[in-house]
C-alpha positions as CSV (number, residue, x, y, z in Angstrom):
1,M,230.0,-35.1,-46.6
2,K,232.4,-37.9,-47.5
3,A,230.2,-40.6,-46.1
4,G,226.8,-39.3,-47.3
5,S,225.5,-39.7,-50.8
6,H,223.6,-37.1,-52.9
7,T,226.1,-34.2,-52.2
8,G,225.7,-35.0,-48.5
9,M,221.9,-34.6,-48.3
10,A,221.4,-38.2,-47.2
11,A,223.7,-37.7,-44.2
12,T,222.5,-34.2,-43.3
13,S,218.8,-35.3,-43.4
14,V,219.5,-36.5,-39.8
15,L,218.8,-32.8,-39.0
16,D,215.0,-33.5,-38.7
17,P,215.1,-36.3,-36.1
18,M,217.9,-34.7,-34.2
19,L,215.8,-31.6,-33.8
20,D,213.0,-33.8,-32.5
21,L,215.5,-35.3,-30.0
22,Y,216.4,-31.9,-28.8
23,M,212.8,-30.7,-28.5
24,W,212.0,-33.8,-26.4
25,T,215.1,-33.8,-24.2
26,G,216.2,-30.2,-24.0
27,D,219.8,-31.4,-24.2
28,K,221.7,-28.6,-25.9
29,K,224.3,-30.9,-27.4
30,Y,221.7,-32.1,-30.0
31,F,220.9,-28.5,-30.8
32,E,224.5,-27.6,-31.3
33,F,224.9,-30.6,-33.5
34,C,222.0,-29.4,-35.6
35,K,223.5,-26.0,-36.1
36,Y,226.7,-27.7,-37.2
37,I,224.7,-29.7,-39.8
38,I,223.3,-26.6,-41.3
39,R,226.8,-25.0,-41.4
40,S,228.0,-28.1,-43.2
41,Y,225.7,-27.4,-46.1
42,D,228.4,-24.9,-47.3
43,F,231.4,-27.2,-46.8
44,A,233.3,-28.1,-50.0
45,G,231.1,-30.5,-52.0
46,G,228.1,-29.8,-49.9
47,P,224.5,-29.1,-51.1
48,A,224.4,-25.4,-50.1
49,I,220.6,-25.9,-49.4
50,V,220.0,-22.6,-47.6
51,Q,222.1,-20.4,-49.9
52,T,220.8,-21.9,-53.1
53,L,217.1,-21.6,-52.1
54,L,217.6,-18.0,-50.9
55,K,219.4,-17.0,-54.1
56,D,218.0,-19.2,-57.0
57,K,214.7,-20.2,-55.3
58,Q,214.6,-23.5,-57.3
59,V,214.9,-26.9,-55.7
60,N,216.3,-28.5,-58.9
61,K,219.4,-26.3,-58.5
62,V,220.1,-27.6,-54.9
63,G,222.9,-30.2,-54.7
64,N,222.1,-33.0,-57.1
65,A,218.3,-32.3,-56.9
66,K,217.6,-35.5,-55.0
67,A,214.0,-34.9,-53.9
68,Y,213.5,-37.1,-50.8
69,E,216.8,-36.2,-49.0
70,M,216.4,-32.6,-49.8
71,L,212.8,-32.4,-48.5
72,S,213.9,-34.2,-45.3
73,N,216.5,-31.4,-44.8
74,I,214.0,-28.7,-45.5
75,L,211.6,-30.3,-43.0
76,G,214.5,-30.0,-40.5
77,L,215.0,-26.3,-41.4
78,V,211.3,-25.6,-40.8
79,K,211.7,-27.1,-37.3
80,M,214.9,-25.1,-36.8
81,Y,212.9,-22.0,-37.6
82,R,210.3,-22.9,-35.0
83,L,213.1,-23.0,-32.4
84,T,215.1,-20.0,-33.4
85,G,212.8,-17.6,-35.3
86,D,215.5,-17.3,-38.0
87,E,213.4,-15.7,-40.8
88,S,215.9,-16.8,-43.5
89,L,215.0,-20.4,-42.8
90,L,211.3,-19.6,-43.2
91,S,212.2,-17.9,-46.5
92,V,214.0,-21.1,-47.6
93,S,210.9,-23.1,-46.9
94,N,208.5,-20.8,-48.6
95,N,210.8,-20.6,-51.7
96,A,210.8,-24.4,-51.9
97,F,207.1,-24.6,-51.5
98,D,206.5,-22.0,-54.2
99,D,208.9,-23.6,-56.7
100,I,207.5,-27.2,-56.1
101,T,203.8,-26.3,-56.3
102,S,204.2,-24.1,-59.4
103,K,206.6,-26.2,-61.5
104,R,207.2,-29.7,-60.1
105,L,204.1,-31.0,-58.5
106,Y,201.8,-33.6,-60.0
107,I,198.1,-33.1,-59.8
108,T,197.9,-35.9,-57.4
109,G,200.1,-34.2,-54.8
110,A,203.4,-35.9,-55.4
111,S,206.7,-34.9,-56.9
112,S,210.0,-36.4,-58.3
113,D,211.1,-38.0,-61.6
114,H,213.6,-40.8,-61.1
115,E,213.7,-39.6,-57.5
116,H,214.9,-36.1,-58.5
117,F,213.5,-32.6,-59.1
118,V,213.8,-32.0,-62.8
119,A,213.3,-29.2,-65.3
120,D,210.4,-26.8,-65.0
121,N,207.0,-28.2,-65.7
122,I,208.3,-31.5,-67.0
123,L,205.9,-34.0,-65.3
124,K,206.0,-37.2,-67.2
125,A,203.6,-39.6,-65.5
126,D,204.1,-43.1,-66.9
127,T,205.9,-46.1,-65.3
128,S,209.1,-45.3,-67.1
129,A,209.4,-41.9,-65.4
130,H,209.7,-43.6,-62.0
131,M,207.6,-40.7,-60.7
132,G,206.1,-39.9,-57.3
133,E,208.5,-41.8,-55.0
134,G,206.6,-42.8,-51.9
135,C,209.2,-41.3,-49.5
136,V,208.9,-37.9,-51.3
137,T,205.1,-38.0,-51.0
138,T,205.2,-38.6,-47.2
139,T,207.9,-36.0,-46.6
140,W,206.0,-33.5,-48.7
141,L,203.0,-34.2,-46.4
142,Q,205.1,-33.7,-43.3
143,F,206.6,-30.5,-44.6
144,N,203.1,-29.0,-45.3
145,M,201.9,-30.1,-41.9
146,Q,204.7,-28.1,-40.3
147,M,204.2,-25.1,-42.5
148,F,200.5,-25.0,-41.8
149,S,201.0,-25.3,-38.1
150,I,203.4,-22.4,-38.2
151,T,201.5,-20.0,-40.5
152,G,197.9,-21.1,-40.5
153,N,197.9,-20.4,-44.2
154,L,195.4,-22.7,-45.9
155,K,197.5,-23.0,-49.0
156,F,199.6,-25.6,-47.1
157,Y,196.6,-27.5,-45.9
158,N,195.2,-27.6,-49.5
159,E,198.4,-29.5,-50.5
160,I,198.0,-31.8,-47.5
161,E,194.5,-32.7,-48.7
162,K,195.5,-33.1,-52.3
163,S,198.3,-35.6,-51.4
164,V,196.2,-37.6,-48.9
165,Y,193.3,-38.3,-51.2
166,N,195.4,-39.0,-54.2
167,H,199.0,-40.0,-54.2
168,L,199.4,-41.1,-50.6
169,L,196.5,-43.5,-50.5
170,G,197.1,-44.4,-54.2
171,A,200.5,-45.7,-53.3
172,E,199.1,-48.5,-51.1
173,N,196.9,-51.3,-52.6
174,P,193.6,-51.2,-50.7
175,Q,193.2,-54.9,-51.1
176,T,196.6,-56.2,-50.1
177,G,198.4,-53.4,-48.3
178,C,201.4,-53.7,-50.7
179,V,203.1,-50.4,-51.6
180,S,204.4,-49.1,-54.9
181,Y,207.8,-47.5,-54.7
182,Y,207.0,-45.2,-57.6
183,T,203.3,-44.7,-58.3
184,P,202.5,-43.6,-61.9
185,L,199.5,-41.8,-63.2
186,M,199.7,-43.8,-66.5
187,G,199.9,-47.6,-66.4
188,A,199.8,-50.3,-63.8
189,K,200.9,-49.4,-60.3
190,P,203.9,-51.7,-59.4
191,Y,202.7,-52.8,-56.0
192,R,205.2,-54.9,-54.0
193,C,205.3,-56.3,-50.5
194,N,209.1,-56.6,-50.2
195,I,210.9,-54.3,-47.8
196,T,211.9,-50.9,-49.2
197,C,212.1,-47.4,-47.8
198,C,208.8,-46.5,-49.4
199,L,207.1,-49.6,-48.0
200,S,207.7,-47.9,-44.6
201,S,207.2,-44.3,-45.7
202,I,203.7,-44.7,-47.2
203,P,202.2,-46.3,-44.0
204,R,204.0,-43.6,-42.0
205,G,202.2,-41.0,-44.1
206,I,198.8,-42.7,-43.8
207,S,199.2,-43.0,-40.0
208,L,199.3,-39.1,-39.9
209,I,195.8,-38.7,-41.3
210,P,194.1,-38.6,-37.8
211,L,196.4,-35.7,-36.9
212,I,195.3,-33.9,-40.0
213,N,191.6,-34.4,-39.6
214,Y,191.3,-32.1,-36.6
215,G,193.4,-29.6,-34.7
216,R,193.5,-26.2,-33.1
217,V,193.8,-23.1,-35.3
218,N,194.6,-20.0,-33.2
219,N,193.8,-22.3,-30.3
220,I,190.3,-22.9,-31.4
221,P,189.0,-26.5,-32.0
222,T,188.8,-26.8,-35.8
223,I,187.5,-29.6,-38.1
224,L,189.9,-29.5,-41.0
225,M,188.9,-32.7,-42.9
226,Y,185.5,-34.4,-42.9
227,E,186.6,-37.9,-42.2
228,A,184.6,-40.0,-39.8
229,A,186.2,-39.7,-36.3
230,N,185.6,-39.6,-32.6
231,I,187.6,-36.8,-31.1
232,K,188.1,-36.0,-27.4
233,D,189.4,-32.6,-26.4
234,S,188.8,-29.7,-23.9
235,I,187.7,-26.1,-24.2
236,D,187.9,-23.0,-22.1
237,A,184.4,-22.0,-21.0
238,G,184.8,-18.9,-19.0
239,K,186.9,-19.6,-15.9
240,E,186.7,-23.4,-16.3
241,K,187.9,-26.1,-18.7
242,L,185.3,-28.5,-20.0
243,S,185.9,-31.8,-21.7
244,I,184.3,-32.1,-25.2
245,G,183.6,-34.8,-27.6
246,L,183.2,-34.4,-31.4
247,D,181.7,-37.5,-33.1
248,I,181.9,-37.1,-36.8
249,K,179.7,-39.3,-39.1
250,S,180.7,-39.0,-42.7
251,E,181.0,-40.8,-46.0
252,F,183.4,-38.2,-47.4
253,P,184.8,-38.1,-50.0
254,G,182.0,-40.2,-51.4
255,N,179.7,-37.2,-50.8
256,G,179.8,-33.8,-49.3
257,K,177.8,-34.5,-46.1
258,A,178.8,-34.9,-42.5
259,T,177.2,-34.7,-39.1
260,I,179.2,-33.6,-36.0
261,L,177.7,-34.5,-32.6
262,V,179.0,-32.2,-29.9
263,T,179.0,-33.6,-26.3
264,L,179.6,-31.4,-23.3
265,P,179.1,-32.0,-19.5
266,K,176.8,-28.9,-19.4
267,K,175.7,-26.0,-21.5
268,A,178.5,-23.6,-22.3
269,K,179.6,-20.8,-24.6
270,A,182.4,-21.9,-26.9
271,T,183.8,-21.5,-30.3
272,F,184.4,-24.1,-32.9
273,Q,185.7,-23.7,-36.4
274,L,185.0,-25.5,-39.7
275,R,187.3,-25.5,-42.7
276,V,185.7,-24.8,-46.1
277,P,187.6,-26.8,-48.7
278,V,189.2,-24.8,-51.5
279,W,187.2,-26.7,-54.1
280,A,183.8,-26.8,-52.3
281,T,180.7,-24.8,-53.2
282,R,177.5,-24.1,-51.3
283,F,179.0,-24.9,-48.0
284,T,176.5,-24.8,-45.1
285,A,176.5,-25.8,-41.5
286,I,173.1,-26.1,-39.7
287,I,172.8,-26.1,-35.9
288,N,169.4,-26.2,-34.3
289,G,167.8,-24.6,-37.4
290,K,170.4,-21.8,-37.7
291,T,172.4,-21.9,-40.9
292,Y,176.0,-20.8,-41.2
293,T,177.6,-20.4,-44.7
294,G,181.2,-20.2,-45.8
295,Q,183.2,-19.4,-48.9
296,S,185.7,-21.8,-50.4
297,N,189.2,-21.8,-48.9
298,Q,188.3,-20.2,-45.5
299,I,187.8,-21.2,-42.0
300,I,184.4,-20.2,-40.5
301,K,184.1,-19.5,-36.8
302,I,180.9,-20.5,-34.9
303,E,180.6,-19.0,-31.5
304,R,177.5,-19.8,-29.5
305,Y,176.0,-21.4,-26.4
306,W,176.2,-25.2,-26.9
307,N,174.0,-27.8,-25.3
308,N,175.0,-31.3,-24.8
309,K,174.4,-33.4,-28.0
310,D,174.0,-30.4,-30.3
311,E,174.5,-31.5,-33.8
312,I,176.2,-29.7,-36.7
313,S,174.9,-30.8,-40.1
314,V,177.5,-29.9,-42.7
315,S,177.0,-30.1,-46.5
316,F,178.8,-28.9,-49.6
317,N,178.9,-29.6,-53.3
318,M,181.6,-31.8,-54.8
319,P,182.2,-30.0,-58.1
320,V,183.6,-31.8,-61.2
321,S,186.2,-30.1,-63.4
322,T,188.8,-30.9,-66.0
323,I,192.5,-30.2,-65.9
324,D,194.6,-29.6,-69.0
325,G,197.5,-31.9,-69.7
326,G,199.8,-28.9,-70.1
327,K,203.4,-29.1,-71.4
328,S,203.8,-32.8,-70.6
329,Y,200.5,-34.0,-72.0
330,P,199.2,-31.6,-74.7
331,G,195.8,-32.7,-76.0
332,Y,195.1,-34.7,-72.8
333,F,192.9,-33.9,-69.9
334,A,192.2,-35.2,-66.4
335,I,189.1,-35.2,-64.3
336,R,188.8,-33.9,-60.7
337,R,185.9,-34.4,-58.4
338,G,186.2,-32.5,-55.1
339,P,189.6,-33.3,-53.8
340,Q,190.0,-36.5,-55.8
341,I,191.6,-37.1,-59.2
342,L,189.8,-39.8,-61.1
343,S,191.3,-42.5,-63.2
344,V,190.2,-44.8,-66.0
345,D,191.0,-48.4,-65.0
346,R,191.2,-51.0,-67.8
347,S,189.7,-53.8,-65.7
348,I,186.4,-51.9,-65.6
349,N,186.6,-50.3,-69.1
350,R,186.7,-53.3,-71.4
351,N,186.7,-51.3,-74.7
352,S,190.0,-52.0,-76.5
353,N,189.7,-48.6,-78.3
354,L,189.5,-46.8,-75.0
355,F,190.5,-43.3,-76.0
356,D,189.7,-43.3,-79.7
357,D,188.2,-40.2,-81.2
358,I,187.4,-38.4,-77.9
359,V,186.8,-34.7,-78.4
360,Y,188.5,-32.4,-75.9
361,P,185.6,-31.5,-73.4
362,T,184.4,-28.0,-72.8
363,A,182.6,-26.8,-69.7
364,G,179.1,-28.0,-69.5
365,K,179.6,-30.6,-72.2
366,Y,180.0,-33.6,-69.9
367,K,178.3,-35.2,-66.9
368,L,179.6,-37.4,-64.1
369,L,177.1,-40.1,-62.9
370,E,177.5,-42.4,-59.9
371,T,177.4,-46.0,-61.1
372,N,179.1,-48.2,-58.5
373,S,177.2,-51.2,-59.9
374,K,180.0,-51.4,-62.5
375,L,182.6,-52.3,-59.9
376,P,183.7,-55.9,-60.0
377,A,183.3,-58.3,-57.1
378,G,186.0,-57.9,-54.4
379,W,186.8,-54.3,-55.4
380,A,188.0,-52.2,-52.4
381,G,186.1,-48.9,-52.4
382,G,182.6,-47.9,-53.4
383,Q,183.2,-44.9,-55.6
384,C,182.6,-45.3,-59.4
385,Y,181.4,-42.9,-62.0
386,T,180.5,-42.8,-65.7
387,M,181.2,-39.9,-68.0
388,Q,179.7,-39.4,-71.4
389,L,182.1,-37.6,-73.7
390,L,181.7,-36.3,-77.3
391,S,183.3,-38.4,-80.0
392,N,183.9,-38.1,-83.7
393,R,182.0,-41.3,-84.1
394,D,178.2,-41.6,-84.2
395,K,177.8,-42.4,-80.5
396,P,179.1,-40.6,-77.4
397,K,182.1,-42.2,-75.7
398,E,181.4,-43.6,-72.2
399,L,184.3,-43.9,-69.7
400,V,184.0,-45.5,-66.3
401,L,186.1,-43.7,-63.7
402,V,187.3,-44.5,-60.1
403,P,189.4,-42.4,-57.7
404,Y,193.1,-42.5,-58.5
405,A,193.6,-43.9,-55.0
406,D,191.6,-47.0,-55.9
407,A,192.8,-47.5,-59.4
408,S,195.0,-50.4,-60.6
409,Q,194.3,-52.4,-57.4
410,T,193.7,-55.6,-59.5
411,G,196.9,-55.0,-61.5
412,A,195.3,-53.4,-64.5
413,E,196.6,-50.4,-66.3
414,A,194.9,-47.1,-65.3
415,F,195.1,-43.7,-66.8
416,V,194.7,-40.2,-65.2
417,W,195.5,-38.4,-68.4
418,I,192.8,-39.0,-71.0
419,K,193.9,-38.7,-74.6
420,T,191.8,-36.8,-77.1
421,N,192.0,-36.4,-80.9
422,K,193.0,-32.7,-80.7
423,S,195.8,-30.8,-79.2
424,S,194.8,-28.3,-76.5
425,T,195.8,-25.5,-78.8
426,D,193.1,-26.5,-81.3
427,R,190.2,-26.0,-78.8
């Protein structure tokens, strides 16, 4: 506690790797040390992580509310629950999740303001807020991976997907690989290539994506995210174990289509599962002419006899919706397409009066059209859209939008929150 900053949370965050060390070696001295770390939370001047989250259920009341160090500790507590079954530690983790997602999470799947958890629903998103520290984004991703693997509850996976397609990928420049320590929603992303903790954390997070794409849910092979991949695994087919291959061809999230080629050494009865994204509509999977359908935010189970090289054709709609700016940005709105938040990049939108006289949109009053011809030469990424919005002027206002993950790659300002000429209470 004397040596560690942030009421000891920096020092005690060694709990997470120490538990990994115990799980890999089985040496009980590491486990005893981890139990000592958790007891130390309640030493004089300590962060009281467990007691505070059980009592107050708010992360901004823990220690000095430093987000990265606290999440690292909570990640360790999740792993301790896996080893001990101590339900109080699972309650701590669930309380932290509920508080962050309801009051302290940006729409791009990141948290922290000047590296801390702050007051309820205060989510300032410009460069001066020093929001969305990269280390917080990656640790939030790791936390949700652990919680999903323990519970199978899709609410944790939904947060994984949100973070991956928005703030995680948005923190690394797709042209240069440089990383922004803080990644704003409003203004130019301050990409740097000098060594920082976030310069290591963001690539660490990105390297986890293959582990997120596919896994076993209730020990059943499950496609969780529709990224292109070549997966090797095995299945139980009666009394024998067979090797399988899953070759996923996809342009997701550019569109909602994917094909999955299943390879087996011989015909066999087996079960596969497909996750239906929380935002998806009209989800279908077609296999040899038979159609399987699923509702949003569920996992559908397909049990059948499979032949070698059977193909699953998956399709779903990528709906477009608006998000209100809320307490932090009244009279503003943002645009979501499927899992992605879109952004207005000034290098593509040359109009100096970018947000003048835009009328707050209502459902059905706007359309999103694909127009990647507007992307400049050398732009990394192929997604680009135009949206026609009502204006108080004679002509509609046209905005060109790209995924937040791609925005600001040329150094230009980019804006997730779009200003209108009315407050949200005037609608």
